[in-house]
DOTITOR-868834 format. One record per residue (C-alpha): residue number from 1; chain; x, y, z. Coordinates in steps of 0.05 Angstrom, whole numbers, plus 5000, padded with zeros to 4 digits. Layout:
BEGIN
NODE   num   cadena     px     py     pz
NODE   NUM        A      X      Y      Z
...
END
This chain:
BEGIN
NODE   num   cadena     px     py     pz
NODE     1        A   0819   7608   4823
NODE     2        A   0774   7642   4774
NODE     3        A   0775   7633   4700
NODE     4        A   0780   7669   4631
NODE     5        A   0778   7738   4665
NODE     6        A   0845   7730   4689
NODE     7        A   0870   7776   4746
NODE     8        A   0861   7770   4822
NODE     9        A   0787   7759   4854
NODE    10        A   0786   7751   4929
NODE    11        A   0720   7753   4952
NODE    12        A   0706   7683   4958
NODE    13        A   0774   7674   4993
NODE    14        A   0761   7725   5040
NODE    15        A   0692   7691   5061
NODE    16        A   0730   7625   5068
NODE    17        A   0780   7659   5113
NODE    18        A   0724   7689   5158
NODE    19        A   0705   7618   5172
NODE    20        A   0773   7601   5197
NODE    21        A   0804   7567   5136
NODE    22        A   0878   7595   5114
NODE    23        A   0865   7615   5041
NODE    24        A   0909   7634   4981
NODE    25        A   0876   7674   4924
NODE    26        A   0918   7654   4865
NODE    27        A   0919   7694   4801
NODE    28        A   0953   7654   4740
NODE    29        A   0955   7708   4685
NODE    30        A   0933   7779   4678
NODE    31        A   0961   7802   4745
NODE    32        A   1025   7844   4758
NODE    33        A   1086   7807   4729
NODE    34        A   1043   7748   4700
NODE    35        A   1033   7742   4628
NODE    36        A   0972   7784   4603
NODE    37        A   0938   7725   4564
NODE    38        A   0941   7652   4578
NODE    39        A   0988   7613   4532
NODE    40        A   0995   7549   4572
NODE    41        A   0976   7521   4640
NODE    42        A   1045   7506   4673
NODE    43        A   1030   7461   4731
NODE    44        A   1089   7473   4768
NODE    45        A   1070   7544   4780
NODE    46        A   1004   7514   4814
NODE    47        A   1049   7467   4851
NODE    48        A   1093   7520   4877
NODE    49        A   1035   7558   4904
NODE    50        A   1009   7492   4938
NODE    51        A   1080   7483   4973
NODE    52        A   1081   7556   4992
NODE    53        A   1017   7550   5029
NODE    54        A   1032   7488   5059
NODE    55        A   1093   7513   5083
NODE    56        A   1063   7570   5127
NODE    57        A   1066   7562   5199
NODE    58        A   0992   7575   5214
NODE    59        A   0973   7520   5159
NODE    60        A   0952   7454   5191
NODE    61        A   0962   7405   5128
NODE    62        A   0987   7359   5109
NODE    63        A   0935   7370   5046
NODE    64        A   0899   7427   5021
NODE    65        A   0835   7442   4986
NODE    66        A   0830   7481   4918
NODE    67        A   0768   7515   4893
NODE    68        A   0765   7533   4822
NODE    69        A   0708   7569   4777
NODE    70        A   0705   7558   4697
NODE    71        A   0778   7557   4672
NODE    72        A   0799   7557   4745
NODE    73        A   0761   7492   4753
NODE    74        A   0795   7459   4699
NODE    75        A   0855   7479   4736
NODE    76        A   0830   7449   4799
NODE    77        A   0815   7384   4770
NODE    78        A   0886   7382   4739
NODE    79        A   0918   7398   4803
NODE    80        A   0877   7339   4838
NODE    81        A   0901   7290   4786
NODE    82        A   0978   7304   4794
NODE    83        A   0990   7337   4860
NODE    84        A   0979   7288   4917
NODE    85        A   0975   7352   4965
NODE    86        A   0907   7368   4938
NODE    87        A   0857   7324   4976
NODE    88        A   0799   7364   4968
NODE    89        A   0773   7397   4901
NODE    90        A   0708   7445   4891
NODE    91        A   0697   7451   4818
NODE    92        A   0646   7499   4797
NODE    93        A   0625   7499   4725
NODE    94        A   0685   7475   4692
NODE    95        A   0712   7424   4644
NODE    96        A   0751   7356   4648
NODE    97        A   0785   7368   4584
NODE    98        A   0842   7418   4568
NODE    99        A   0811   7472   4518
NODE   100        A   0849   7530   4482
NODE   101        A   0913   7520   4523
NODE   102        A   0960   7462   4532
NODE   103        A   0982   7433   4600
NODE   104        A   1048   7429   4617
NODE   105        A   1077   7387   4673
NODE   106        A   1151   7363   4681
NODE   107        A   1151   7315   4621
NODE   108        A   1074   7314   4609
NODE   109        A   1037   7352   4556
NODE   110        A   0969   7348   4549
NODE   111        A   0941   7379   4488
NODE   112        A   0885   7427   4484
NODE   113        A   0816   7419   4450
NODE   114        A   0811   7479   4405
NODE   115        A   0760   7534   4412
NODE   116        A   0710   7534   4350
NODE   117        A   0701   7614   4351
NODE   118        A   0669   7613   4284
NODE   119        A   0608   7582   4332
NODE   120        A   0600   7645   4372
NODE   121        A   0522   7662   4379
NODE   122        A   0501   7737   4391
NODE   123        A   0437   7740   4433
NODE   124        A   0378   7787   4424
NODE   125        A   0415   7833   4480
NODE   126        A   0476   7835   4435
NODE   127        A   0518   7789   4483
NODE   128        A   0568   7733   4465
NODE   129        A   0538   7658   4471
NODE   130        A   0599   7613   4478
NODE   131        A   0553   7550   4486
NODE   132        A   0574   7523   4420
NODE   133        A   0646   7541   4418
NODE   134        A   0666   7476   4459
NODE   135        A   0671   7418   4415
NODE   136        A   0640   7357   4439
NODE   137        A   0693   7320   4485
NODE   138        A   0660   7250   4471
NODE   139        A   0694   7250   4403
NODE   140        A   0749   7202   4401
NODE   141        A   0796   7254   4375
NODE   142        A   0795   7292   4433
NODE   143        A   0817   7230   4482
NODE   144        A   0886   7256   4488
NODE   145        A   0860   7319   4521
NODE   146        A   0826   7288   4574
NODE   147        A   0851   7310   4645
NODE   148        A   0875   7244   4680
NODE   149        A   0820   7241   4734
NODE   150        A   0829   7170   4743
NODE   151        A   0894   7187   4785
NODE   152        A   0856   7231   4836
NODE   153        A   0870   7207   4904
NODE   154        A   0826   7257   4944
NODE   155        A   0753   7276   4933
NODE   156        A   0723   7328   4887
NODE   157        A   0654   7360   4893
NODE   158        A   0624   7385   4825
NODE   159        A   0582   7446   4830
NODE   160        A   0543   7452   4765
NODE   161        A   0488   7508   4737
NODE   162        A   0442   7465   4688
NODE   163        A   0426   7537   4652
NODE   164        A   0501   7552   4643
NODE   165        A   0509   7589   4577
NODE   166        A   0586   7582   4570
NODE   167        A   0587   7503   4563
NODE   168        A   0553   7439   4581
NODE   169        A   0585   7433   4648
NODE   170        A   0537   7381   4673
NODE   171        A   0569   7337   4621
NODE   172        A   0636   7351   4637
NODE   173        A   0620   7334   4710
NODE   174        A   0588   7269   4690
NODE   175        A   0646   7251   4644
NODE   176        A   0698   7262   4697
NODE   177        A   0655   7225   4746
NODE   178        A   0656   7162   4699
NODE   179        A   0731   7155   4700
NODE   180        A   0748   7175   4773
NODE   181        A   0758   7122   4828
NODE   182        A   0693   7100   4860
NODE   183        A   0665   7146   4914
NODE   184        A   0710   7200   4903
NODE   185        A   0666   7252   4870
NODE   186        A   0601   7277   4882
NODE   187        A   0555   7328   4834
NODE   188        A   0508   7382   4857
NODE   189        A   0470   7399   4798
NODE   190        A   0420   7461   4798
NODE   191        A   0364   7471   4745
NODE   192        A   0361   7542   4726
NODE   193        A   0432   7563   4757
NODE   194        A   0478   7592   4707
NODE   195        A   0557   7593   4701
NODE   196        A   0577   7639   4760
NODE   197        A   0551   7607   4815
NODE   198        A   0577   7655   4877
NODE   199        A   0565   7653   4951
NODE   200        A   0499   7669   4978
NODE   201        A   0474   7740   4968
NODE   202        A   0513   7754   4907
NODE   203        A   0472   7778   4847
NODE   204        A   0455   7740   4787
NODE   205        A   0510   7759   4737
NODE   206        A   0473   7734   4673
NODE   207        A   0512   7780   4625
NODE   208        A   0578   7818   4639
NODE   209        A   0638   7842   4606
NODE   210        A   0702   7807   4608
NODE   211        A   0772   7825   4588
NODE   212        A   0791   7809   4515
NODE   213        A   0725   7800   4492
NODE   214        A   0691   7850   4439
NODE   215        A   0620   7844   4471
NODE   216        A   0590   7827   4537
NODE   217        A   0587   7748   4551
NODE   218        A   0523   7711   4570
NODE   219        A   0530   7665   4630
NODE   220        A   0460   7644   4638
NODE   221        A   0415   7636   4699
NODE   222        A   0346   7651   4726
NODE   223        A   0345   7698   4785
NODE   224        A   0302   7652   4838
NODE   225        A   0336   7582   4821
NODE   226        A   0405   7614   4817
NODE   227        A   0396   7645   4889
NODE   228        A   0377   7577   4913
NODE   229        A   0433   7543   4885
NODE   230        A   0479   7600   4915
NODE   231        A   0452   7587   4983
NODE   232        A   0448   7508   4976
NODE   233        A   0520   7501   4948
NODE   234        A   0554   7547   4988
NODE   235        A   0536   7506   5056
NODE   236        A   0556   7443   5016
NODE   237        A   0623   7471   4998
NODE   238        A   0640   7499   5072
NODE   239        A   0614   7426   5092
NODE   240        A   0656   7389   5042
NODE   241        A   0718   7431   5061
NODE   242        A   0710   7417   5136
NODE   243        A   0696   7344   5121
NODE   244        A   0762   7333   5080
NODE   245        A   0811   7379   5112
NODE   246        A   0788   7378   5183
NODE   247        A   0743   7434   5223
NODE   248        A   0768   7506   5204
NODE   249        A   0804   7540   5262
NODE   250        A   0763   7583   5308
NODE   251        A   0788   7650   5322
NODE   252        A   0809   7670   5391
NODE   253        A   0791   7736   5416
END
């Protein structure tokens, strides 16, 4: 699952499928008949997707893994906190609190921390720097917006780019880890890596256009350390998923 751009983005799912994993690339807004914009995160939608995948005859189960980037990482952490079938979560440069949109699940509603759009900065290249849009999550006023990671039963791998220009993902990873059960999470933190940590060979995307913004958005990162982060984190992600879900199936020719 990807973030604020919405739509369906499938390249990471395809790469994992080529390694023998059964993968579902999941859109949750701005695609087909889904809402064009994100008003709230209805966790029952994601639960339905998890159950659909687990019912597939070629999916081994009984648990599944979730990989999320940015807003998708926020969703992934919420799924790990509420859904027992999620046993492995890969969180890439996300948050540990609800931001901008509430989360609803059955009789639970988690209110969001509002975006402070008045704090957007414009870089020298004319891109939007959103690093100041996110309020300090350590403010006691935002305690109710925390994702209840203390309920996580599986394992979480946090992947952090320390040069992320979207938000302080390292802080969010550390705050989540501090509230999680012992030995349930691990942080991979990469100096010089930006927000969009993709599989190896992907070019550094330091600035790009995104649906719904008037200007391109700055994502951060420096070419060499970002490339090294992509190479190392991909190996760690695949190993983590194999450890938690069991070895991926090998294709028989």
